[in-house]
C-alpha positions as CSV (number, residue, x, y, z in Angstrom):
1,M,-8.4,26.1,-8.3
2,S,-8.0,22.9,-6.2
3,V,-11.0,23.3,-3.1
4,N,-9.7,21.6,0.5
5,Y,-13.3,21.1,1.6
6,I,-14.6,18.3,0.7
7,P,-18.6,16.7,1.4
8,R,-18.4,13.7,2.8
9,V,-21.8,12.6,0.5
10,T,-19.4,12.9,-2.3
11,Q,-16.4,11.4,-0.9
12,L,-18.7,8.7,0.0
13,D,-20.4,8.1,-3.4
14,A,-16.5,8.3,-5.0
15,V,-16.0,4.9,-3.1
16,Q,-19.7,3.6,-4.5
17,L,-18.8,4.6,-8.1
18,D,-15.4,3.1,-7.7
19,S,-17.2,-0.6,-6.2
20,Q,-20.1,-0.6,-9.0
21,V,-17.3,0.3,-11.6
22,E,-15.4,-3.2,-10.5
23,E,-19.1,-5.1,-10.7
24,L,-19.9,-3.6,-14.1
25,F,-16.3,-4.9,-15.9
26,K,-16.2,-8.1,-13.6
27,E,-20.0,-8.5,-15.6
28,L,-18.9,-7.8,-18.7
29,V,-15.8,-10.1,-18.5
30,F,-18.1,-12.7,-17.8
31,V,-21.5,-12.3,-20.1
32,A,-18.2,-12.7,-22.3
33,T,-17.2,-16.1,-21.0
34,K,-20.8,-17.3,-20.3
35,Y,-20.1,-20.3,-22.9
36,I,-16.9,-21.1,-21.2
37,E,-17.6,-24.5,-19.1
38,P,-17.5,-22.9,-15.2
39,R,-15.2,-26.3,-14.6
40,Y,-13.0,-24.5,-16.6
41,L,-13.3,-20.7,-15.2
42,Q,-13.9,-21.2,-12.0
43,P,-10.5,-22.3,-10.6
44,L,-9.5,-18.7,-12.3
45,L,-11.8,-17.0,-10.8
46,P,-9.2,-15.0,-8.0
47,E,-6.8,-14.9,-11.0
48,I,-9.3,-12.7,-13.5
49,E,-10.3,-10.4,-10.5
50,L,-7.5,-9.7,-9.9
51,L,-6.0,-9.4,-13.5
52,I,-9.6,-6.4,-13.7
53,R,-8.4,-4.6,-10.6
54,T,-4.8,-4.1,-11.9
55,W,-6.0,-3.0,-14.6
56,I,-8.2,-0.4,-13.0
57,F,-5.6,0.6,-10.9
58,K,-3.0,1.0,-13.4
59,Y,-5.3,3.4,-15.4
60,S,-7.0,5.0,-12.0
61,V,-4.4,5.6,-9.6
62,Y,-1.2,4.6,-10.8
63,D,-1.2,6.8,-14.3
64,K,-3.9,10.2,-12.6
65,K,-3.4,10.1,-8.4
66,S,-7.7,9.1,-8.5
67,T,-10.0,6.4,-9.3
68,F,-12.4,6.6,-12.0
69,G,-15.3,7.3,-8.7
70,Q,-13.4,9.7,-8.1
71,Q,-12.2,11.3,-11.9
72,M,-16.2,11.6,-12.4
73,L,-16.7,13.6,-9.4
74,S,-13.7,15.8,-10.4
75,L,-11.7,14.3,-6.9
76,S,-8.4,13.5,-7.1
77,Y,-5.7,12.5,-4.3
78,K,-2.7,15.4,-3.2
79,S,0.3,14.4,-5.8
80,D,2.4,16.1,-3.3
81,H,1.3,13.1,-0.5
82,F,1.1,10.0,-3.2
83,S,4.9,8.8,-3.1
84,Q,6.0,5.7,-5.6
85,S,6.4,3.9,-2.5
86,K,2.6,4.5,-1.2
87,L,1.5,3.4,-4.5
88,Y,2.5,-0.1,-3.9
89,W,1.4,-0.5,0.0
90,Y,-2.2,1.2,-2.1
91,Y,-1.6,-1.8,-4.5
92,G,-0.6,-4.4,-2.0
93,Y,-4.2,-3.2,0.5
94,T,-6.8,-3.2,-1.5
95,I,-6.0,-5.7,-4.7
96,G,-3.0,-7.9,-3.6
97,L,-5.2,-8.8,0.5
98,K,-8.3,-9.3,-1.6
99,Y,-6.6,-11.8,-4.0
100,L,-4.6,-13.7,-1.1
101,K,-8.1,-14.0,0.8
102,D,-9.7,-15.1,-2.5
103,R,-7.2,-17.6,-3.4
104,A,-7.0,-19.2,0.0
105,I,-10.8,-19.7,-0.1
106,Y,-10.2,-21.7,-3.5
107,S,-6.9,-23.8,-2.2
108,F,-7.3,-24.2,0.8
109,T,-10.7,-25.0,1.8
110,S,-10.1,-28.0,4.1
111,N,-7.7,-26.2,5.5
112,T,-8.7,-25.0,9.1
113,K,-5.6,-23.2,9.7
114,V,-5.6,-20.9,6.9
115,Q,-9.4,-20.6,7.0
116,N,-9.1,-19.7,10.8
117,I,-5.8,-16.8,9.6
118,V,-7.9,-15.3,6.4
119,S,-10.9,-15.1,9.1
120,K,-8.9,-13.4,11.9
121,L,-7.4,-11.1,8.8
122,E,-11.0,-9.8,7.8
123,T,-11.7,-9.2,11.4
124,F,-9.3,-6.9,11.8
125,Q,-9.4,-5.2,9.0
126,L,-13.2,-5.2,9.2
127,M,-12.3,-3.8,12.8
128,G,-9.9,-0.7,11.2
129,D,-13.1,-0.1,8.5
130,I,-15.1,0.9,11.0
131,F,-12.4,2.9,13.3
132,S,-11.7,4.8,9.9
133,F,-15.4,5.2,9.2
134,C,-16.2,6.9,12.8
135,R,-13.4,8.9,12.1
136,F,-13.9,9.9,8.6
137,I,-18.1,10.8,9.7
138,Q,-16.5,13.2,13.1
139,T,-13.5,15.1,10.4
140,G,-14.4,14.0,6.8
141,K,-11.1,13.3,6.0
142,Y,-10.1,10.0,5.1
143,P,-13.2,7.7,3.8
144,M,-11.3,4.4,3.4
145,F,-9.2,2.7,5.8
146,I,-5.8,2.7,3.4
147,D,-6.3,6.8,3.2
148,L,-5.8,7.2,6.7
149,L,-2.9,4.4,7.0
150,L,-1.7,6.0,4.3
151,G,-2.2,10.0,4.5
152,L,-3.4,10.3,1.6
153,R,-6.2,13.7,1.4
154,L,-8.5,14.3,-1.5
155,T,-8.9,17.3,-3.2
156,A,-10.7,19.0,-5.8
157,E,-10.5,21.3,-8.7
158,K,-14.1,22.6,-7.7
159,L,-17.3,21.8,-5.9
160,T,-19.6,19.2,-7.6
161,R,-22.6,19.9,-5.7
162,E,-23.3,23.4,-5.6
163,D,-26.9,23.0,-5.9
164,L,-27.2,20.6,-2.9
165,T,-29.2,21.9,-0.5
166,D,-30.6,19.2,1.0
167,F,-28.5,17.9,3.4
168,S,-30.3,15.0,5.1
169,W,-29.0,12.7,1.9
170,T,-26.0,13.0,3.3
171,R,-27.0,12.2,6.5
172,E,-29.0,9.0,5.5
173,L,-25.8,8.1,3.4
174,L,-23.5,8.5,6.6
175,W,-25.8,6.5,9.1
176,H,-26.4,3.8,6.0
177,N,-23.1,2.6,5.8
178,L,-22.5,2.9,9.6
179,I,-25.6,0.9,10.3
180,E,-24.6,-2.0,7.6
181,L,-20.4,-1.7,9.5
182,I,-22.8,-2.5,12.9
183,G,-24.6,-5.3,11.2
184,T,-21.5,-6.9,9.5
185,T,-19.4,-6.9,12.2
186,I,-22.4,-8.4,15.2
187,A,-22.8,-10.9,12.5
188,I,-19.5,-12.5,13.1
189,I,-19.6,-12.2,16.6
190,N,-19.3,-15.7,19.0
191,I,-22.7,-14.4,21.1
192,F,-22.1,-17.6,22.9
193,G,-17.9,-17.3,24.0
194,L,-19.0,-13.5,24.6
195,R,-21.7,-14.2,27.9
196,R,-19.3,-16.4,29.2
197,K,-16.0,-14.2,29.2
198,L,-18.3,-11.8,30.5
199,T,-19.5,-14.0,33.4
200,S,-15.8,-14.9,33.6
201,V,-15.5,-11.4,34.4
202,L,-18.6,-10.7,36.8
203,K,-17.8,-14.0,38.7
204,Y,-15.7,-12.0,40.6
205,A,-17.8,-9.0,41.5
206,W,-19.3,-9.1,45.0
207,W,-22.5,-10.3,43.9
208,R,-20.9,-13.6,42.5
209,K,-18.5,-14.3,45.5
210,H,-20.2,-16.7,47.5
211,V,-21.1,-18.5,44.3
212,K,-19.9,-21.8,44.3
213,S,-20.3,-24.9,41.3
214,N,-22.0,-28.0,42.6
215,A,-20.4,-29.9,40.1
216,A,-20.9,-33.6,41.6
217,S,-22.0,-32.5,45.2
218,T,-25.1,-34.4,44.8
219,A,-26.4,-36.4,41.6
220,P,-29.2,-34.9,39.8
221,V,-32.7,-35.7,40.5
222,M,-36.0,-35.0,38.5
223,S,-39.1,-34.5,39.2
224,L,-42.2,-32.6,38.0
225,Q,-41.2,-29.3,38.7
226,T,-38.1,-29.8,36.7
227,V,-36.9,-27.4,34.4
228,C,-34.4,-27.0,31.9
229,V,-31.6,-24.3,33.3
230,C,-31.5,-23.2,29.6
231,C,-35.3,-22.4,28.3
232,N,-37.0,-23.1,31.7
233,N,-38.8,-25.5,30.0
234,K,-39.7,-29.3,30.6
235,P,-36.5,-30.8,29.7
236,V,-36.9,-33.4,26.0
237,L,-34.7,-35.7,25.9
238,P,-33.2,-34.6,29.1
239,H,-29.3,-35.1,29.8
240,T,-26.3,-33.6,32.4
241,M,-22.8,-32.7,32.2
242,G,-21.3,-33.0,35.8
243,C,-23.2,-31.0,37.9
244,N,-27.0,-31.1,39.9
245,H,-28.8,-29.9,37.4
246,I,-30.9,-31.3,33.9
247,F,-30.7,-29.9,30.5
248,C,-32.4,-30.4,27.2
249,Y,-30.7,-32.2,25.1
250,Y,-30.8,-29.7,22.2
251,C,-30.1,-26.9,24.5
252,I,-26.9,-28.2,25.7
253,V,-25.7,-29.7,22.9
254,A,-26.4,-26.3,21.1
255,N,-24.5,-24.6,23.5
256,K,-21.5,-26.7,23.8
257,I,-21.5,-26.6,19.9
258,A,-21.3,-22.9,19.8
259,D,-18.9,-22.6,23.0
260,E,-16.9,-25.2,24.3
261,E,-16.3,-23.7,27.4
262,F,-20.1,-23.6,28.3
263,A,-20.4,-23.9,31.6
264,C,-24.1,-23.7,33.2
265,P,-26.3,-21.3,34.0
266,K,-26.7,-22.1,37.1
267,C,-24.0,-23.3,39.3
268,Y,-21.2,-22.3,36.7
269,Y,-19.2,-25.8,36.3
270,N,-17.7,-26.0,33.1
271,G,-18.7,-30.0,32.3
272,K,-16.8,-31.4,29.3
273,E,-18.6,-34.6,29.0
274,V,-22.2,-34.4,28.1
275,N,-24.3,-37.2,29.3
276,K,-28.2,-39.1,28.7
277,Y,-30.2,-38.8,32.3
278,I,-31.5,-42.2,33.8
279,M,-33.4,-42.3,36.2
280,P,-32.6,-43.5,39.3
C-alpha cells in the first residue's frame, strides 16, 4: 500500500543521501586514479564527474524512477507523473547544466563574458532553489526545484519513520537548510551596488527633494576638523572625486572598485575620476 504523506525530514534525508552517494563514487574514482599525474587527470574532471552522474542516473532514476537516496528510505517518484520527456529534462537540469558550468569554468577561465553568463545562471538557479525550498517548508511537497518544475511527486511503499517521536529533528533540519540557502544568497549579493540602488530610489522621497549635488561648486578644503565622509576619521592619503568632500585613499578606491557607480555619501555626486588632494 502506497503512502502519499511523507515527512519533510524523510524527503530531505533522501536529498542528503543522494549527495553523499555521489561524493562516495567520486572518492572511489579519485582513489583508483591517485597515481595518475594531475596534469593528465585535471583537464578531464568535468567529463569524469559527468560519467559518474550519468551512471548514477541510469541505474536509479532512469531504471527505477527513484534516486539511490530515495530507495534507501523506500521512496520513489509516482510513475504516472514521470514520462520519458520528463526524464530527459531531469537529466539535463541535474546533470547537463552542472557539466556545462564545470566545463565553462575550466575551459573559459579568462573569458569574462562566459563567466558572467555562468554566474547569472547560478544566481537564477539559486533563486529557484530558495523559492522551491520555501514552498516545500509550507506544503511538504517538491523538495527540489526540478521536482517542482516537472511536477514530480514522491510516494512511499511504507512508513519509514513510524518510530520518530521527536519532531525537533525535523525542525532543525529544515532550518539548517534554510539558513544555508540564505547564507549562500547573501554571499553573492553586491552590498555596495544594492546600497547605491536603494539610495537612488530614496533620493526621490520627500526628505531628499532639497538635496543637490555640490559637484565642483566649491573646491574641497581640508582643515584640522576635516574627516573622511566614508569612515568619519582623519583622511589618510586624502583624495577627491570631483565634489567638495575629501576621502581616505582606501575608502574611495575600495568603494569605486566594488561599485563603479559609487556616489559621495554627503552630496551624492558620482565622480568618475579619483584624484589626489593637493593643499592650495
